Backbone as XML, in Angstrom:
<?xml version="1.0"?>
<chain id="A" units="angstrom">
  <residue number="1" name="MET">
    <atom name="N" x="69.101" y="-87.050" z="-3.243"/>
    <atom name="CA" x="69.768" y="-88.216" z="-3.754"/>
    <atom name="C" x="71.140" y="-88.327" z="-3.077"/>
  </residue>
  <residue number="2" name="VAL">
    <atom name="N" x="71.574" y="-89.545" z="-2.900"/>
    <atom name="CA" x="72.879" y="-89.809" z="-2.295"/>
    <atom name="C" x="73.865" y="-90.179" z="-3.403"/>
  </residue>
  <residue number="3" name="PHE">
    <atom name="N" x="75.059" y="-89.591" z="-3.318"/>
    <atom name="CA" x="76.121" y="-89.866" z="-4.275"/>
    <atom name="C" x="77.308" y="-90.478" z="-3.547"/>
  </residue>
  <residue number="4" name="LYS">
    <atom name="N" x="77.963" y="-91.431" z="-4.188"/>
    <atom name="CA" x="79.201" y="-91.999" z="-3.667"/>
    <atom name="C" x="80.336" y="-91.378" z="-4.472"/>
  </residue>
  <residue number="5" name="VAL">
    <atom name="N" x="81.266" y="-90.737" z="-3.769"/>
    <atom name="CA" x="82.369" y="-90.038" z="-4.414"/>
    <atom name="C" x="83.657" y="-90.821" z="-4.182"/>
  </residue>
  <residue number="6" name="TYR">
    <atom name="N" x="84.316" y="-91.189" z="-5.260"/>
    <atom name="CA" x="85.612" y="-91.864" z="-5.196"/>
    <atom name="C" x="86.679" y="-90.798" z="-5.407"/>
  </residue>
  <residue number="7" name="PHE">
    <atom name="N" x="87.693" y="-90.778" z="-4.545"/>
    <atom name="CA" x="88.685" y="-89.711" z="-4.630"/>
    <atom name="C" x="90.030" y="-90.133" z="-4.064"/>
  </residue>
  <residue number="8" name="GLN">
    <atom name="N" x="91.055" y="-89.329" z="-4.406"/>
    <atom name="CA" x="92.383" y="-89.433" z="-3.814"/>
    <atom name="C" x="92.487" y="-88.283" z="-2.808"/>
  </residue>
  <residue number="9" name="GLU">
    <atom name="N" x="93.257" y="-88.464" z="-1.755"/>
    <atom name="CA" x="93.381" y="-87.452" z="-0.702"/>
    <atom name="C" x="94.022" y="-86.151" z="-1.168"/>
  </residue>
  <residue number="10" name="LYS">
    <atom name="N" x="94.896" y="-86.216" z="-2.163"/>
    <atom name="CA" x="95.597" y="-85.022" z="-2.638"/>
    <atom name="C" x="95.345" y="-84.831" z="-4.121"/>
  </residue>
  <residue number="11" name="VAL">
    <atom name="N" x="95.234" y="-83.579" z="-4.533"/>
    <atom name="CA" x="94.996" y="-83.254" z="-5.935"/>
    <atom name="C" x="96.148" y="-83.754" z="-6.810"/>
  </residue>
  <residue number="12" name="THR">
    <atom name="N" x="97.341" y="-83.801" z="-6.249"/>
    <atom name="CA" x="98.512" y="-84.195" z="-7.034"/>
    <atom name="C" x="98.661" y="-85.701" z="-7.192"/>
  </residue>
  <residue number="13" name="GLU">
    <atom name="N" x="97.854" y="-86.487" z="-6.484"/>
    <atom name="CA" x="97.948" y="-87.944" z="-6.572"/>
    <atom name="C" x="97.296" y="-88.468" z="-7.843"/>
  </residue>
  <residue number="14" name="VAL">
    <atom name="N" x="97.956" y="-89.422" z="-8.443"/>
    <atom name="CA" x="97.406" y="-90.119" z="-9.600"/>
    <atom name="C" x="96.435" y="-91.177" z="-9.073"/>
  </residue>
  <residue number="15" name="PRO">
    <atom name="N" x="95.256" y="-91.318" z="-9.690"/>
    <atom name="CA" x="94.314" y="-92.326" z="-9.223"/>
    <atom name="C" x="94.883" y="-93.742" z="-9.291"/>
  </residue>
  <residue number="16" name="VAL">
    <atom name="N" x="94.958" y="-94.362" z="-8.130"/>
    <atom name="CA" x="95.417" y="-95.742" z="-8.005"/>
    <atom name="C" x="94.378" y="-96.455" z="-7.141"/>
  </residue>
  <residue number="17" name="ARG">
    <atom name="N" x="93.898" y="-97.576" z="-7.611"/>
    <atom name="CA" x="92.812" y="-98.287" z="-6.928"/>
    <atom name="C" x="93.094" y="-98.502" z="-5.445"/>
  </residue>
  <residue number="18" name="GLU">
    <atom name="N" x="94.307" y="-98.880" z="-5.112"/>
    <atom name="CA" x="94.640" y="-99.202" z="-3.716"/>
    <atom name="C" x="94.585" y="-97.992" z="-2.791"/>
  </residue>
  <residue number="19" name="SER">
    <atom name="N" x="94.706" y="-96.791" z="-3.317"/>
    <atom name="CA" x="94.674" y="-95.606" z="-2.458"/>
    <atom name="C" x="93.408" y="-94.767" z="-2.662"/>
  </residue>
  <residue number="20" name="THR">
    <atom name="N" x="92.427" y="-95.310" z="-3.354"/>
    <atom name="CA" x="91.170" y="-94.598" z="-3.569"/>
    <atom name="C" x="90.304" y="-94.680" z="-2.319"/>
  </residue>
  <residue number="21" name="ASN">
    <atom name="N" x="89.761" y="-93.538" z="-1.932"/>
    <atom name="CA" x="88.838" y="-93.456" z="-0.809"/>
    <atom name="C" x="87.451" y="-93.157" z="-1.344"/>
  </residue>
  <residue number="22" name="SER">
    <atom name="N" x="86.452" y="-93.292" z="-0.488"/>
    <atom name="CA" x="85.100" y="-92.937" z="-0.916"/>
    <atom name="C" x="84.337" y="-92.318" z="0.244"/>
  </residue>
  <residue number="23" name="ILE">
    <atom name="N" x="83.429" y="-91.415" z="-0.122"/>
    <atom name="CA" x="82.529" y="-90.786" z="0.849"/>
    <atom name="C" x="81.144" y="-90.719" z="0.222"/>
  </residue>
  <residue number="24" name="TYR">
    <atom name="N" x="80.146" y="-90.547" z="1.060"/>
    <atom name="CA" x="78.763" y="-90.436" z="0.612"/>
    <atom name="C" x="78.281" y="-89.027" z="0.909"/>
  </residue>
  <residue number="25" name="ILE">
    <atom name="N" x="77.646" y="-88.402" z="-0.077"/>
    <atom name="CA" x="77.160" y="-87.035" z="0.075"/>
    <atom name="C" x="75.744" y="-86.952" z="-0.477"/>
  </residue>
  <residue number="26" name="GLU">
    <atom name="N" x="74.898" y="-86.224" z="0.236"/>
    <atom name="CA" x="73.535" y="-86.004" z="-0.243"/>
    <atom name="C" x="73.497" y="-84.690" z="-1.004"/>
  </residue>
  <residue number="27" name="ALA">
    <atom name="N" x="72.952" y="-84.736" z="-2.227"/>
    <atom name="CA" x="72.842" y="-83.555" z="-3.081"/>
    <atom name="C" x="71.795" y="-83.832" z="-4.152"/>
  </residue>
  <residue number="28" name="ASP">
    <atom name="N" x="71.437" y="-82.784" z="-4.899"/>
    <atom name="CA" x="70.459" y="-82.939" z="-5.970"/>
    <atom name="C" x="71.115" y="-83.335" z="-7.292"/>
  </residue>
  <residue number="29" name="THR">
    <atom name="N" x="72.342" y="-82.839" z="-7.515"/>
    <atom name="CA" x="73.030" y="-83.105" z="-8.777"/>
    <atom name="C" x="74.515" y="-83.387" z="-8.530"/>
  </residue>
  <residue number="30" name="GLU">
    <atom name="N" x="75.173" y="-83.916" z="-9.548"/>
    <atom name="CA" x="76.618" y="-84.139" z="-9.466"/>
    <atom name="C" x="77.357" y="-82.808" z="-9.334"/>
  </residue>
  <residue number="31" name="GLY">
    <atom name="N" x="76.859" y="-81.782" z="-10.002"/>
    <atom name="CA" x="77.461" y="-80.450" z="-9.906"/>
    <atom name="C" x="77.418" y="-79.907" z="-8.485"/>
  </residue>
  <residue number="32" name="GLU">
    <atom name="N" x="76.322" y="-80.158" z="-7.794"/>
    <atom name="CA" x="76.190" y="-79.714" z="-6.405"/>
    <atom name="C" x="77.196" y="-80.443" z="-5.512"/>
  </residue>
  <residue number="33" name="VAL">
    <atom name="N" x="77.438" y="-81.717" z="-5.791"/>
    <atom name="CA" x="78.437" y="-82.487" z="-5.039"/>
    <atom name="C" x="79.805" y="-81.838" z="-5.221"/>
  </residue>
  <residue number="34" name="ARG">
    <atom name="N" x="80.143" y="-81.505" z="-6.468"/>
    <atom name="CA" x="81.435" y="-80.878" z="-6.753"/>
    <atom name="C" x="81.569" y="-79.528" z="-6.047"/>
  </residue>
  <residue number="35" name="LEU">
    <atom name="N" x="80.480" y="-78.757" z="-6.002"/>
    <atom name="CA" x="80.503" y="-77.477" z="-5.290"/>
    <atom name="C" x="80.735" y="-77.666" z="-3.796"/>
  </residue>
  <residue number="36" name="LYS">
    <atom name="N" x="80.120" y="-78.689" z="-3.228"/>
    <atom name="CA" x="80.282" y="-78.955" z="-1.800"/>
    <atom name="C" x="81.707" y="-79.377" z="-1.457"/>
  </residue>
  <residue number="37" name="LEU">
    <atom name="N" x="82.394" y="-79.990" z="-2.416"/>
    <atom name="CA" x="83.745" y="-80.495" z="-2.159"/>
    <atom name="C" x="84.858" y="-79.593" z="-2.689"/>
  </residue>
  <residue number="38" name="LYS">
    <atom name="N" x="84.507" y="-78.445" z="-3.268"/>
    <atom name="CA" x="85.515" y="-77.614" z="-3.921"/>
    <atom name="C" x="86.582" y="-77.068" z="-2.967"/>
  </residue>
  <residue number="39" name="ASP">
    <atom name="N" x="86.264" y="-76.912" z="-1.690"/>
    <atom name="CA" x="87.247" y="-76.381" z="-0.743"/>
    <atom name="C" x="88.135" y="-77.468" z="-0.133"/>
  </residue>
  <residue number="40" name="ARG">
    <atom name="N" x="87.944" y="-78.699" z="-0.550"/>
    <atom name="CA" x="88.764" y="-79.809" z="-0.049"/>
    <atom name="C" x="89.785" y="-80.198" z="-1.112"/>
  </residue>
  <residue number="41" name="PRO">
    <atom name="N" x="90.984" y="-80.608" z="-0.694"/>
    <atom name="CA" x="92.054" y="-80.905" z="-1.660"/>
    <atom name="C" x="91.931" y="-82.297" z="-2.277"/>
  </residue>
  <residue number="42" name="TYR">
    <atom name="N" x="90.742" y="-82.686" z="-2.698"/>
    <atom name="CA" x="90.519" y="-84.024" z="-3.230"/>
    <atom name="C" x="90.714" y="-84.059" z="-4.745"/>
  </residue>
  <residue number="43" name="ASN">
    <atom name="N" x="91.275" y="-85.145" z="-5.220"/>
    <atom name="CA" x="91.322" y="-85.436" z="-6.642"/>
    <atom name="C" x="90.146" y="-86.381" z="-6.897"/>
  </residue>
  <residue number="44" name="ILE">
    <atom name="N" x="89.015" y="-85.823" z="-7.332"/>
    <atom name="CA" x="87.802" y="-86.623" z="-7.515"/>
    <atom name="C" x="87.960" y="-87.488" z="-8.755"/>
  </residue>
  <residue number="45" name="GLU">
    <atom name="N" x="87.790" y="-88.778" z="-8.538"/>
    <atom name="CA" x="87.923" y="-89.762" z="-9.603"/>
    <atom name="C" x="86.589" y="-89.997" z="-10.302"/>
  </residue>
  <residue number="46" name="TYR">
    <atom name="N" x="85.548" y="-90.195" z="-9.500"/>
    <atom name="CA" x="84.244" y="-90.580" z="-10.049"/>
    <atom name="C" x="83.157" y="-90.257" z="-9.033"/>
  </residue>
  <residue number="47" name="ILE">
    <atom name="N" x="82.004" y="-89.808" z="-9.519"/>
    <atom name="CA" x="80.849" y="-89.555" z="-8.663"/>
    <atom name="C" x="79.717" y="-90.434" z="-9.167"/>
  </residue>
  <residue number="48" name="ASN">
    <atom name="N" x="79.242" y="-91.300" z="-8.278"/>
    <atom name="CA" x="78.238" y="-92.289" z="-8.659"/>
    <atom name="C" x="76.928" y="-92.033" z="-7.905"/>
  </residue>
  <residue number="49" name="PRO">
    <atom name="N" x="75.823" y="-91.768" z="-8.626"/>
    <atom name="CA" x="74.531" y="-91.616" z="-7.941"/>
    <atom name="C" x="74.038" y="-92.979" z="-7.450"/>
  </residue>
  <residue number="50" name="LEU">
    <atom name="N" x="73.551" y="-93.021" z="-6.230"/>
    <atom name="CA" x="73.063" y="-94.279" z="-5.660"/>
    <atom name="C" x="71.540" y="-94.250" z="-5.602"/>
  </residue>
  <residue number="51" name="GLN">
    <atom name="N" x="70.920" y="-95.299" z="-6.144"/>
    <atom name="CA" x="69.467" y="-95.401" z="-6.143"/>
    <atom name="C" x="69.054" y="-96.851" z="-5.979"/>
  </residue>
  <residue number="52" name="GLY">
    <atom name="N" x="67.840" y="-97.045" z="-5.536"/>
    <atom name="CA" x="67.230" y="-98.376" z="-5.486"/>
    <atom name="C" x="68.031" y="-99.408" z="-4.731"/>
  </residue>
  <residue number="53" name="ALA">
    <atom name="N" x="68.187" y="-100.571" z="-5.346"/>
    <atom name="CA" x="68.865" y="-101.700" z="-4.706"/>
    <atom name="C" x="70.335" y="-101.396" z="-4.421"/>
  </residue>
  <residue number="54" name="TYR">
    <atom name="N" x="70.972" y="-100.619" z="-5.294"/>
    <atom name="CA" x="72.384" y="-100.282" z="-5.079"/>
    <atom name="C" x="72.543" y="-99.431" z="-3.825"/>
  </residue>
  <residue number="55" name="LEU">
    <atom name="N" x="71.631" y="-98.484" z="-3.605"/>
    <atom name="CA" x="71.663" y="-97.659" z="-2.396"/>
    <atom name="C" x="71.427" y="-98.527" z="-1.162"/>
  </residue>
  <residue number="56" name="GLU">
    <atom name="N" x="70.473" y="-99.429" z="-1.232"/>
    <atom name="CA" x="70.196" y="-100.321" z="-0.102"/>
    <atom name="C" x="71.407" y="-101.200" z="0.219"/>
  </residue>
  <residue number="57" name="TYR">
    <atom name="N" x="72.090" y="-101.654" z="-0.812"/>
    <atom name="CA" x="73.304" y="-102.461" z="-0.621"/>
    <atom name="C" x="74.389" y="-101.636" z="0.075"/>
  </residue>
  <residue number="58" name="GLU">
    <atom name="N" x="74.592" y="-100.403" z="-0.372"/>
    <atom name="CA" x="75.611" y="-99.534" z="0.231"/>
    <atom name="C" x="75.276" y="-99.210" z="1.685"/>
  </residue>
  <residue number="59" name="LYS">
    <atom name="N" x="74.001" y="-99.079" z="2.007"/>
    <atom name="CA" x="73.588" y="-98.771" z="3.380"/>
    <atom name="C" x="73.984" y="-99.878" z="4.348"/>
  </residue>
  <residue number="60" name="GLN">
    <atom name="N" x="74.161" y="-101.092" z="3.866"/>
    <atom name="CA" x="74.549" y="-102.211" z="4.720"/>
    <atom name="C" x="76.038" y="-102.198" z="5.058"/>
  </residue>
  <residue number="61" name="SER">
    <atom name="N" x="76.807" y="-101.386" z="4.357"/>
    <atom name="CA" x="78.253" y="-101.309" z="4.589"/>
    <atom name="C" x="78.550" y="-100.617" z="5.914"/>
  </residue>
  <residue number="62" name="VAL">
    <atom name="N" x="79.583" y="-101.070" z="6.592"/>
    <atom name="CA" x="80.007" y="-100.440" z="7.848"/>
    <atom name="C" x="80.524" y="-99.027" z="7.604"/>
  </residue>
  <residue number="63" name="ASN">
    <atom name="N" x="80.986" y="-98.746" z="6.398"/>
    <atom name="CA" x="81.544" y="-97.431" z="6.067"/>
    <atom name="C" x="80.492" y="-96.449" z="5.579"/>
  </residue>
  <residue number="64" name="TYR">
    <atom name="N" x="79.234" y="-96.869" z="5.526"/>
    <atom name="CA" x="78.182" y="-95.979" z="5.023"/>
    <atom name="C" x="77.849" y="-94.920" z="6.057"/>
  </residue>
  <residue number="65" name="LYS">
    <atom name="N" x="78.147" y="-93.665" z="5.700"/>
    <atom name="CA" x="77.796" y="-92.529" z="6.529"/>
    <atom name="C" x="77.717" y="-91.329" z="5.595"/>
  </residue>
  <residue number="66" name="VAL">
    <atom name="N" x="76.543" y="-90.718" z="5.503"/>
    <atom name="CA" x="76.357" y="-89.588" z="4.620"/>
    <atom name="C" x="76.883" y="-88.330" z="5.305"/>
  </residue>
  <residue number="67" name="LEU">
    <atom name="N" x="77.821" y="-87.650" z="4.636"/>
    <atom name="CA" x="78.408" y="-86.427" z="5.189"/>
    <atom name="C" x="77.440" y="-85.270" z="5.086"/>
  </residue>
  <residue number="68" name="GLU">
    <atom name="N" x="77.384" y="-84.454" z="6.114"/>
    <atom name="CA" x="76.570" y="-83.259" z="6.110"/>
    <atom name="C" x="77.479" y="-82.073" z="5.782"/>
  </residue>
  <residue number="69" name="ILE">
    <atom name="N" x="77.417" y="-81.625" z="4.530"/>
    <atom name="CA" x="78.266" y="-80.496" z="4.111"/>
    <atom name="C" x="77.365" y="-79.367" z="3.670"/>
  </residue>
</chain>
């Protein structure tokens, strides 16, 4: 399954919409996503599982690239 992770670049940053970034990660569970990102200094805001039509919509985005971690 592919997950879209919304995050801030630094753990100390307060979540602000204008500075939120996102990445796509393939994993089986949300917990596995968190384990894959634990060595990065991200302040994870939200992890969204992508399925069906929503996944197809995201695939059309120019920023869609699943990270291999």
